[in-house]
VOPAGU-2260 file (C-alpha; in pm, 1 decimal, decimal comma):
REM VOPAGU-2260
SITE   aa  ch    i         X         Y         Z
SITE  MET   A    0   12966,2   10498,5    2109,2
SITE  ALA   A    1   13217,5   10746,0    1964,2
SITE  ALA   A    2   13240,8   11099,2    2093,0
SITE  GLU   A    3   13162,1   11374,5    1844,8
SITE  GLY   A    4   13418,9   11646,5    1793,3
SITE  GLY   A    5   13682,3   11462,9    2000,0
SITE  GLU   A    6   13904,4   11680,3    2217,0
SITE  SER   A    7   14286,1   11676,1    2206,2
SITE  ALA   A    8   14498,5   11571,7    2503,7
SITE  VAL   A    9   14573,2   11941,7    2571,7
SITE  ASN   A   10   14204,4   12025,2    2564,9
SITE  ASP   A   11   14129,3   11725,8    2788,1
SITE  ALA   A   12   14358,3   11870,6    3055,5
SITE  HIS   A   13   14200,2   12213,9    3015,8
SITE  TRP   A   14   13847,2   12085,2    3063,2
SITE  MET   A   15   13938,1   11858,9    3352,4
SITE  ALA   A   16   14107,5   12152,1    3527,5
SITE  ARG   A   17   13781,4   12341,5    3482,9
SITE  ALA   A   18   13588,7   12051,8    3636,7
SITE  ILE   A   19   13827,1   12051,2    3934,8
SITE  ARG   A   20   13770,2   12424,6    3989,0
SITE  LEU   A   21   13396,3   12366,1    3979,2
SITE  ALA   A   22   13429,5   12085,5    4234,9
SITE  ALA   A   23   13621,3   12310,7    4473,1
SITE  ALA   A   24   13376,6   12601,5    4449,8
SITE  PRO   A   25   13073,6   12499,6    4664,8
SITE  PHE   A   26   13085,2   12652,1    5013,0
SITE  PRO   A   27   13058,5   12481,1    5250,7
SITE  PRO   A   28   13155,0   12143,2    5101,4
SITE  PRO   A   29   12886,3   11873,1    5060,0
SITE  HIS   A   30   12993,9   11662,4    5360,9
SITE  PRO   A   31   12981,3   11367,4    5399,8
SITE  ASN   A   32   12983,7   11340,4    5020,2
SITE  PRO   A   33   13290,1   11418,6    4808,3
SITE  ARG   A   34   13347,3   11737,2    4611,2
SITE  VAL   A   35   13278,1   11660,2    4244,2
SITE  GLY   A   36   13273,2   11876,8    3931,7
SITE  CYS   A   37   13158,9   11796,4    3578,7
SITE  VAL   A   38   13192,0   11967,3    3239,1
SITE  ILE   A   39   13022,8   11849,8    2916,9
SITE  VAL   A   40   13198,0   11956,7    2595,0
SITE  ARG   A   41   13150,8   11919,3    2221,9
SITE  ALA   A   42   13406,2   12050,5    1969,8
SITE  GLY   A   43   13557,2   12294,6    2218,4
SITE  ARG   A   44   13223,3   12431,4    2339,6
SITE  VAL   A   45   13081,9   12385,9    2688,0
SITE  LEU   A   46   12730,5   12245,5    2666,4
SITE  GLY   A   47   12674,9   12219,7    3040,3
SITE  GLU   A   48   12856,4   12201,7    3370,6
SITE  GLY   A   49   12793,9   12167,6    3740,3
SITE  ALA   A   50   12917,6   12070,5    4085,2
SITE  HIS   A   51   12773,8   11867,1    4368,5
SITE  ARG   A   52   12666,0   12115,9    4635,3
SITE  ARG   A   53   12492,7   11932,3    4918,7
SITE  ALA   A   54   12441,3   11575,3    5032,0
SITE  GLY   A   55   12101,9   11452,4    4918,7
SITE  GLU   A   56   12090,1   11690,6    4623,4
SITE  ALA   A   57   12173,0   11617,2    4259,2
SITE  HIS   A   58   12524,9   11503,5    4176,5
SITE  ALA   A   59   12755,5   11700,7    3948,9
SITE  GLU   A   60   12686,4   11488,8    3639,7
SITE  VAL   A   61   12308,8   11528,8    3672,2
SITE  ILE   A   62   12339,5   11904,7    3725,5
SITE  ALA   A   63   12568,1   11934,2    3421,7
SITE  LEU   A   64   12326,4   11733,9    3204,4
SITE  ALA   A   65   12032,7   11944,8    3318,7
SITE  SER   A   66   12220,9   12265,1    3232,6
SITE  CYS   A   67   12305,4   12161,3    2875,5
SITE  THR   A   68   12212,0   12419,8    2614,9
SITE  GLU   A   69   12169,1   12146,2    2351,6
SITE  SER   A   70   12158,4   11767,5    2341,1
SITE  PRO   A   71   12471,7   11611,9    2495,9
SITE  ARG   A   72   12443,9   11305,3    2270,6
SITE  GLY   A   73   12791,4   11209,5    2154,2
SITE  ALA   A   74   12962,6   11476,9    2369,2
SITE  THR   A   75   13260,7   11433,5    2600,5
SITE  VAL   A   76   13205,8   11445,1    2975,8
SITE  TYR   A   77   13484,8   11546,4    3215,0
SITE  VAL   A   78   13419,1   11444,0    3574,9
SITE  THR   A   79   13653,7   11461,2    3872,9
SITE  LEU   A   80   13533,7   11136,7    4034,6
SITE  GLU   A   81   13403,0   10811,7    3891,8
SITE  PRO   A   82   13024,2   10834,4    3835,0
SITE  CYS   A   83   12829,0   10635,7    4091,1
SITE  ALA   A   84   12655,1   10313,0    3989,1
SITE  HIS   A   85   12425,4   10256,6    4285,9
SITE  TYR   A   86   12105,6   10400,4    4429,1
SITE  GLY   A   87   12175,4   10614,3    4733,9
SITE  ARG   A   88   11991,4   10936,6    4806,5
SITE  THR   A   89   11990,5   10991,4    4428,8
SITE  PRO   A   90   11984,1   10755,0    4125,2
SITE  PRO   A   91   12310,9   10633,9    3963,9
SITE  CYS   A   92   12496,0   10900,4    3765,6
SITE  ALA   A   93   12636,5   10636,4    3529,9
SITE  ASP   A   94   12280,8   10557,2    3420,7
SITE  ALA   A   95   12205,1   10926,0    3363,1
SITE  LEU   A   96   12508,2   10958,0    3135,0
SITE  ILE   A   97   12412,2   10644,3    2944,1
SITE  GLU   A   98   12055,4   10764,3    2899,4
SITE  ALA   A   99   12183,0   11101,7    2773,6
SITE  GLY   A  100   12381,6   10922,8    2501,9
SITE  VAL   A  101   12720,5   11082,1    2574,9
SITE  GLY   A  102   13004,3   10946,5    2366,7
SITE  ARG   A  103   13304,5   10967,5    2597,9
SITE  VAL   A  104   13369,3   11011,5    2969,2
SITE  VAL   A  105   13703,2   11130,4    3110,5
SITE  VAL   A  106   13737,7   11045,9    3480,4
SITE  ALA   A  107   14009,6   11196,3    3702,3
SITE  HIS   A  108   14015,9   10893,5    3933,3
SITE  ARG   A  109   13811,2   10600,3    4057,6
SITE  ASP   A  110   13589,2   10617,1    4363,1
SITE  PRO   A  111   13711,3   10376,9    4636,6
SITE  HIS   A  112   13366,1   10364,2    4796,7
SITE  PRO   A  113   13270,3    9994,6    4815,8
SITE  GLN   A  114   12943,0   10064,2    4633,4
SITE  VAL   A  115   13128,3   10218,1    4338,5
SITE  ALA   A  116   13494,2   10105,6    4313,4
SITE  GLY   A  117   13503,8   10067,5    3936,0
SITE  ALA   A  118   13137,8    9970,4    3889,2
SITE  GLY   A  119   13047,2   10308,3    3739,2
SITE  ILE   A  120   13323,1   10289,0    3480,7
SITE  ALA   A  121   13234,2    9927,3    3401,1
SITE  ARG   A  122   12869,5   10021,1    3346,0
SITE  LEU   A  123   12964,9   10304,2    3108,2
SITE  ARG   A  124   13194,5   10078,6    2906,1
SITE  ALA   A  125   12932,3    9804,4    2891,7
SITE  ALA   A  126   12701,5   10062,1    2730,7
SITE  GLY   A  127   12961,8   10131,7    2461,9
SITE  ILE   A  128   13085,7   10462,4    2604,6
SITE  GLU   A  129   13459,0   10529,4    2577,8
SITE  VAL   A  130   13610,9   10593,5    2922,0
SITE  SER   A  131   13953,5   10740,8    3002,2
SITE  GLU   A  132   14094,3   10741,4    3356,6
SITE  GLY   A  133   14365,4   10921,9    3552,0
SITE  LEU   A  134   14375,5   11271,5    3399,6
SITE  LEU   A  135   14481,2   11521,3    3672,2
SITE  GLY   A  136   14402,8   11251,7    3924,9
SITE  ALA   A  137   14635,7   11385,9    4194,8
SITE  SER   A  138   14476,3   11732,0    4185,5
SITE  ALA   A  139   14128,3   11582,9    4201,7
SITE  ARG   A  140   14223,2   11356,3    4493,2
SITE  ASP   A  141   14354,4   11653,4    4689,7
SITE  LEU   A  142   13999,0   11787,5    4705,3
SITE  ASN   A  143   13874,5   11477,7    4886,9
SITE  ARG   A  144   14164,4   11335,9    5085,8
SITE  GLY   A  145   13952,7   11272,1    5392,5
SITE  PHE   A  146   13657,1   11122,0    5203,6
SITE  LEU   A  147   13875,9   10894,0    4991,9
SITE  ARG   A  148   14064,5   10760,5    5290,9
SITE  ARG   A  149   13756,1   10723,5    5510,8
SITE  VAL   A  150   13546,3   10527,8    5262,0
SITE  ALA   A  151   13843,2   10297,6    5202,9
SITE  GLY   A  152   13843,3   10212,9    5575,5
SITE  GLY   A  153   14091,6   10473,0    5699,3
SITE  ASP   A  154   14075,6   10788,4    5908,8
SITE  PRO   A  155   13936,0   11132,2    5832,3
SITE  TRP   A  156   14187,8   11400,4    5736,6
SITE  VAL   A  157   14302,1   11580,5    6053,5
SITE  ARG   A  158   14422,4   11940,9    6051,2
SITE  VAL   A  159   14551,7   12111,1    6365,7
SITE  LYS   A  160   14518,0   12487,8    6365,2
SITE  LEU   A  161   14782,6   12687,9    6552,0
SITE  ALA   A  162   14822,2   13062,4    6602,6
SITE  ALA   A  163   15146,9   13194,1    6742,1
SITE  SER   A  164   15381,4   13487,6    6768,4
SITE  LEU   A  165   15702,1   13493,6    6566,0
SITE  ASP   A  166   15881,0   13336,0    6864,2
SITE  ALA   A  167   15629,4   13046,2    6855,3
SITE  ARG   A  168   15427,4   13145,8    7162,1
SITE  THR   A  169   15052,3   13103,0    7174,0
SITE  ALA   A  170   14959,0   13294,8    7490,1
SITE  LEU   A  171   15107,7   13484,6    7779,6
SITE  ALA   A  172   15203,3   13290,3    8091,5
SITE  SER   A  173   14868,4   13398,3    8238,9
SITE  GLY   A  174   14686,7   13230,2    7950,4
SITE  GLU   A  175   14580,5   13557,1    7786,3
SITE  SER   A  176   14579,0   13516,9    7409,2
SITE  ARG   A  177   14325,9   13767,1    7270,3
SITE  TRP   A  178   14431,7   13865,1    7022,4
SITE  ILE   A  179   14760,7   13735,7    6886,4
SITE  THR   A  180   14634,5   13742,4    6529,0
SITE  SER   A  181   14458,5   14010,1    6326,0
SITE  GLU   A  182   14090,5   14028,6    6237,2
SITE  ALA   A  183   14170,5   13914,9    5881,6
SITE  ALA   A  184   14338,6   13600,5    6011,1
SITE  ARG   A  185   14046,9   13529,6    6243,1
SITE  ARG   A  186   13804,9   13560,1    5950,5
SITE  ASP   A  187   14019,1   13312,7    5761,5
SITE  VAL   A  188   13996,7   13070,8    6054,7
SITE  HIS   A  189   13617,9   13097,6    6041,7
SITE  ARG   A  190   13625,9   13000,5    5674,9
SITE  GLN   A  191   13855,7   12706,8    5751,7
SITE  ARG   A  192   13612,5   12591,9    6021,4
SITE  ALA   A  193   13327,1   12610,1    5772,6
SITE  MET   A  194   13517,7   12386,6    5529,9
SITE  ALA   A  195   13564,9   12117,0    5796,2
SITE  ALA   A  196   13320,9   11839,8    5881,4
SITE  ALA   A  197   13387,6   11868,6    6256,8
SITE  VAL   A  198   13568,7   12112,9    6487,0
SITE  VAL   A  199   13744,4   11955,8    6786,5
SITE  THR   A  200   13863,1   12128,5    7102,0
SITE  GLY   A  201   13934,4   12054,1    7466,4
SITE  ALA   A  202   13748,5   12146,9    7781,7
SITE  GLY   A  203   14040,2   12367,1    7886,4
SITE  THR   A  204   13982,8   12593,5    7586,8
SITE  ILE   A  205   13613,3   12613,5    7671,4
SITE  ARG   A  206   13688,2   12705,4    8033,3
SITE  CYS   A  207   13955,4   12964,7    7949,9
SITE  ASP   A  208   13810,5   13131,7    7638,5
SITE  ASP   A  209   13440,6   13031,8    7633,8
SITE  PRO   A  210   13437,7   13032,8    7250,2
SITE  GLN   A  211   13141,3   12959,5    7024,8
SITE  LEU   A  212   13366,5   12779,3    6772,3
SITE  THR   A  213   13113,3   12842,1    6497,2
SITE  ALA   A  214   13193,6   12964,5    6147,4
SITE  ARG   A  215   13046,1   13314,0    6157,8
SITE  ASP   A  216   13238,0   13570,6    5953,6
SITE  VAL   A  217   13186,4   13391,5    5622,1
SITE  GLU   A  218   13001,4   13460,2    5296,8
SITE  PRO   A  219   12752,3   13326,6    5233,6
SITE  PRO   A  220   12653,8   13283,5    5599,4
SITE  LEU   A  221   12605,6   12927,1    5718,9
SITE  THR   A  222   12271,6   12799,6    5840,0
SITE  ALA   A  223   12257,6   12616,3    6172,8
SITE  ALA   A  224   12242,3   12285,5    5984,6
SITE  GLN   A  225   12557,3   12374,0    5789,2
SITE  GLN   A  226   12762,8   12452,4    6098,5
SITE  PRO   A  227   13014,3   12170,5    6152,4
SITE  PRO   A  228   12952,6   11987,0    6479,7
SITE  ARG   A  229   13173,4   12108,6    6762,4
SITE  VAL   A  230   13334,0   11820,2    6947,2
SITE  VAL   A  231   13456,4   11893,5    7301,0
SITE  LEU   A  232   13677,9   11652,6    7494,4
SITE  ASP   A  233   13593,1   11678,9    7865,1
SITE  PRO   A  234   13696,7   11348,8    8032,2
SITE  ARG   A  235   13495,9   11388,1    8352,6
SITE  LEU   A  236   13244,7   11635,2    8211,0
SITE  ARG   A  237   13332,0   11890,3    8478,6
SITE  ARG   A  238   13443,3   12190,5    8276,8
SITE  VAL   A  239   13169,0   12245,0    8019,3
SITE  THR   A  240   12863,0   12400,5    8179,4
SITE  PRO   A  241   12512,6   12440,0    8033,4
SITE  GLN   A  242   12584,2   12813,8    8016,0
SITE  ALA   A  243   12888,0   12773,7    7784,0
SITE  ALA   A  244   12879,5   12998,1    7477,3
SITE  LEU   A  245   12906,0   12710,5    7231,5
SITE  LEU   A  246   12586,3   12561,0    7376,9
SITE  GLN   A  247   12401,9   12887,6    7311,8
SITE  ALA   A  248   12526,1   12909,1    6952,1
SITE  PRO   A  249   12362,9   12739,2    6649,8
SITE  GLY   A  250   12468,7   12391,2    6541,8
SITE  SER   A  251   12544,0   12056,7    6703,0
SITE  VAL   A  252   12769,6   12001,4    7003,7
SITE  TRP   A  253   12911,3   11658,6    7084,9
SITE  LEU   A  254   13054,9   11630,5    7437,1
SITE  CYS   A  255   13291,8   11336,8    7477,7
SITE  HIS   A  256   13362,0   11205,9    7828,0
SITE  ASP   A  257   13496,5   10891,2    7993,1
SITE  GLY   A  258   13160,1   10756,6    8106,1
SITE  SER   A  259   13200,1   10854,8    8470,8
SITE  ALA   A  260   12989,9   11172,0    8466,6
SITE  ALA   A  261   12694,7   11197,6    8703,7
SITE  PRO   A  262   12355,1   11135,9    8537,2
SITE  GLU   A  263   12222,7   11473,0    8650,0
SITE  ARG   A  264   12523,6   11643,0    8491,0
SITE  ILE   A  265   12459,9   11462,2    8163,6
SITE  ALA   A  266   12088,4   11548,1    8178,1
SITE  ALA   A  267   12160,0   11919,2    8232,7
SITE  LEU   A  268   12385,8   11932,7    7926,5
SITE  GLN   A  269   12142,5   11734,7    7715,0
SITE  ALA   A  270   11867,2   11974,1    7816,7
SITE  VAL   A  271   12048,2   12258,5    7637,2
SITE  GLY   A  272   12102,3   12052,8    7321,4
SITE  ALA   A  273   12436,6   11878,0    7371,9
SITE  GLU   A  274   12487,3   11519,5    7265,4
SITE  VAL   A  275   12686,9   11345,4    7537,5
SITE  ILE   A  276   12904,6   11055,3    7421,3
SITE  ALA   A  277   13113,2   10814,0    7629,5
SITE  VAL   A  278   13460,5   10742,5    7489,5
SITE  ALA   A  279   13736,6   10515,8    7619,5
SITE  ALA   A  280   13991,6   10675,5    7851,0
SITE  GLN   A  281   14366,3   10622,1    7865,4
SITE  PRO   A  282   14555,3   10521,0    8181,6
SITE  ASP   A  283   14645,6   10888,5    8239,6
SITE  GLY   A  284   14275,6   10976,9    8257,0
SITE  GLN   A  285   14265,6   11158,1    7923,4
SITE  LEU   A  286   14033,4   11044,4    7649,1
SITE  SER   A  287   14171,2   10810,7    7385,0
SITE  LEU   A  288   14220,8   11027,1    7077,3
SITE  ARG   A  289   14226,5   10710,6    6870,0
SITE  ASP   A  290   13874,6   10631,8    6990,0
SITE  VAL   A  291   13762,0   10990,7    6931,7
SITE  LEU   A  292   13883,4   10971,3    6572,5
SITE  ASP   A  293   13711,7   10634,3    6527,9
SITE  LEU   A  294   13389,8   10794,9    6650,0
SITE  LEU   A  295   13422,0   11074,5    6394,7
SITE  ARG   A  296   13499,3   10828,2    6115,7
SITE  ASP   A  297   13193,4   10620,1    6206,2
SITE  ARG   A  298   12982,6   10937,8    6187,9
SITE  GLN   A  299   13105,9   10996,5    5832,5
SITE  VAL   A  300   13327,9   11292,8    5918,2
SITE  ASN   A  301   13572,1   11350,0    5632,3
SITE  GLU   A  302   13781,6   11639,3    5762,3
SITE  VAL   A  303   13859,8   11730,4    6123,5
SITE  TRP   A  304   13969,1   12079,3    6231,0
SITE  VAL   A  305   14138,7   12078,0    6573,4
SITE  GLU   A  306   14149,7   12410,2    6762,2
SITE  ALA   A  307   14298,7   12348,0    7103,7
SITE  GLY   A  308   14564,7   12453,5    7348,3
SITE  ALA   A  309   14926,6   12342,3    7336,1
SITE  THR   A  310   14865,7   12028,6    7546,0
SITE  LEU   A  311   14576,8   11879,5    7347,6
SITE  ALA   A  312   14716,8   11989,2    7011,4
SITE  GLY   A  313   15046,8   11828,6    7107,7
SITE  ALA   A  314   14866,5   11510,7    7213,4
SITE  TRP   A  315   14711,1   11477,6    6865,9
SITE  VAL   A  316   15056,7   11515,9    6710,1
SITE  ALA   A  317   15221,2   11275,6    6955,9
SITE  ALA   A  318   14951,5   11014,6    6883,7
SITE  ASP   A  319   15040,1   11022,0    6511,4
SITE  LEU   A  320   14685,8   11119,8    6419,6
SITE  VAL   A  321   14759,3   11453,6    6249,8
SITE  ASP   A  322   14792,7   11493,8    5873,9
SITE  GLU   A  323   14834,6   11867,1    5842,4
SITE  LEU   A  324   14936,5   12165,9    6054,3
SITE  VAL   A  325   14790,7   12507,7    5972,0
SITE  LEU   A  326   14992,2   12777,0    6147,1
SITE  TYR   A  327   14907,3   13147,6    6158,4
SITE  THR   A  328   15227,0   13334,3    6246,7
SITE  ALA   A  329   15168,6   13684,3    6381,8
SITE  PRO   A  330   15420,7   13970,7    6356,4
SITE  CYS   A  331   15482,8   14001,2    6729,7
SITE  LEU   A  332   15698,3   13858,8    7007,6
SITE  LEU   A  333   15561,6   13733,8    7340,4
SITE  GLY   A  334   15889,9   13657,3    7511,4
SITE  GLU   A  335   16017,2   13422,7    7778,4
SITE  GLY   A  336   15758,6   13244,8    7992,3
SITE  ALA   A  337   15480,2   13267,7    7736,1
SITE  GLN   A  338   15305,7   12943,1    7645,8
SITE  PRO   A  339   15452,2   12718,4    7373,6
SITE  LEU   A  340   15311,1   12625,5    7034,6
SITE  LEU   A  341   15283,3   12253,1    7115,1
SITE  ARG   A  342   15362,7   12037,4    7416,3
SITE  LEU   A  343   15539,3   11731,9    7279,7
SITE  PRO   A  344   15739,7   11448,5    7440,2
SITE  LEU   A  345   16106,8   11516,1    7508,7
SITE  LEU   A  346   16342,0   11400,7    7231,7
SITE  THR   A  347   16685,4   11268,2    7321,1
SITE  ASN   A  348   16835,0   11269,1    6970,5
SITE  MET   A  349   16789,4   11454,2    6643,5
SITE  ALA   A  350   16707,0   11134,2    6457,5
SITE  ALA   A  351   16372,3   11128,4    6641,1
SITE  ARG   A  352   16268,9   11477,3    6532,1
SITE  ARG   A  353   15936,8   11512,7    6353,2
SITE  ARG   A  354   15959,0   11638,1    5998,7
SITE  VAL   A  355   15700,4   11835,6    5805,4
SITE  ARG   A  356   15660,2   11906,7    5435,4
SITE  PHE   A  357   15555,4   12261,0    5356,0
SITE  GLN   A  358   15253,5   12278,5    5127,5
SITE  GLU   A  359   15169,4   12646,5    5112,5
SITE  VAL   A  360   15272,5   12979,2    5260,8
SITE  ARG   A  361   15024,4   13262,6    5216,0
SITE  ARG   A  362   14986,7   13608,4    5363,0
SITE  VAL   A  363   14653,7   13657,5    5540,4
SITE  GLY   A  364   14610,6   14007,2    5679,2
SITE  GLU   A  365   14921,0   14078,5    5885,6
SITE  GLU   A  366   14995,6   13709,1    5935,5
SITE  LEU   A  367   15157,7   13429,1    5739,8
SITE  ARG   A  368   14946,2   13116,2    5707,8
SITE  VAL   A  369   15167,3   12810,7    5671,2
SITE  SER   A  370   15023,1   12473,6    5573,2
SITE  ALA   A  371   15249,5   12173,3    5628,6
SITE  LEU   A  372   15197,6   11799,3    5603,2
SITE  LEU   A  373   15321,1   11611,3    5907,1
SITE  GLU   A  374   15526,9   11299,8    5846,1
SITE  LYS   A  375   15469,0   10996,0    6062,8
SITE  SER   A  376   15703,6   10941,3    6353,0
SITE  ALA   A  377   15935,1   10639,9    6348,7
SITE  ALA   A  378   15703,1   10468,3    6597,0
SITE  GLY   A  379   15402,9   10539,8    6381,4
SITE  GLU   A  380   15566,2   10379,5    6077,5
SITE  GLU   A  381   15634,5   10049,6    6249,4
């Protein structure tokens, strides 16, 4: 089936870029589903467009078809991810496109999900629809790095948030840290939390700061169901009490412990809404971060946002489980004796240093927000 009013290669890139912007727009993202955008075009005119907004609701292709101002028969469809070919919570999008009689489908990249993995494209081609693949694929993949890796059998995408003075200190020697960063930076952190599928912290942070760890200062406001689950690592379940602020705040709380907690302690925390989960411990008594990440992967968490002190944040880095560091650098100095940015193992030579690749530097309020991808250590590459 030939597309009417075929678009040029330049126009193809223009419309796919528009589809990518649409995919990135929904807030919060449709976890555990991927972000997907779709634009339907004929002869340089947009007939319809849409983005997937929430799991269980219509996919981007169906929304775009429903929004068409005229019949999409013979039109070109630009979609950031291969249309699905299976029945999940919604019918297959490939079938919807076939039924609509579109003439051409341009796909940014294939979906590695085992239930799709080329089947959507094959179904479209079998129906006589022209399909092109790979346009702006890298940009589209960046939207869904955690989803794409998880459904292919890998880990969620892990970001560690850090906030420090210009001399890389996160708190005074006493532990006081409110507030190193400005209100604008703290609002930005709330938005970053809202974009994540889970927020992870340690029991030490709960004991010292008693935070809610919810995404509050965001627009539009999140419902309780939209709040990402807060995951607290408390090996012996001794530091988080039923009166903790995060247990009074809306949303789910998952308390991970080593299985040794007293039944009455577990019952008291469950009574205020916490889900208590046993996780394997390491020889040093700390929880296995590898097992914690496996737990999150099995619960279909795509993106993990770690907000923790220097010890736990450093442990995630040392375990080679971190993909990205997000550092808010404040225009102040805390001086000698203040607490460090990360606690990492001692290095004995420069060849063992950890390297990062800067992705973005942006001013947020008075701070600089630096995003950097963390390269694997030599041990992690073996």
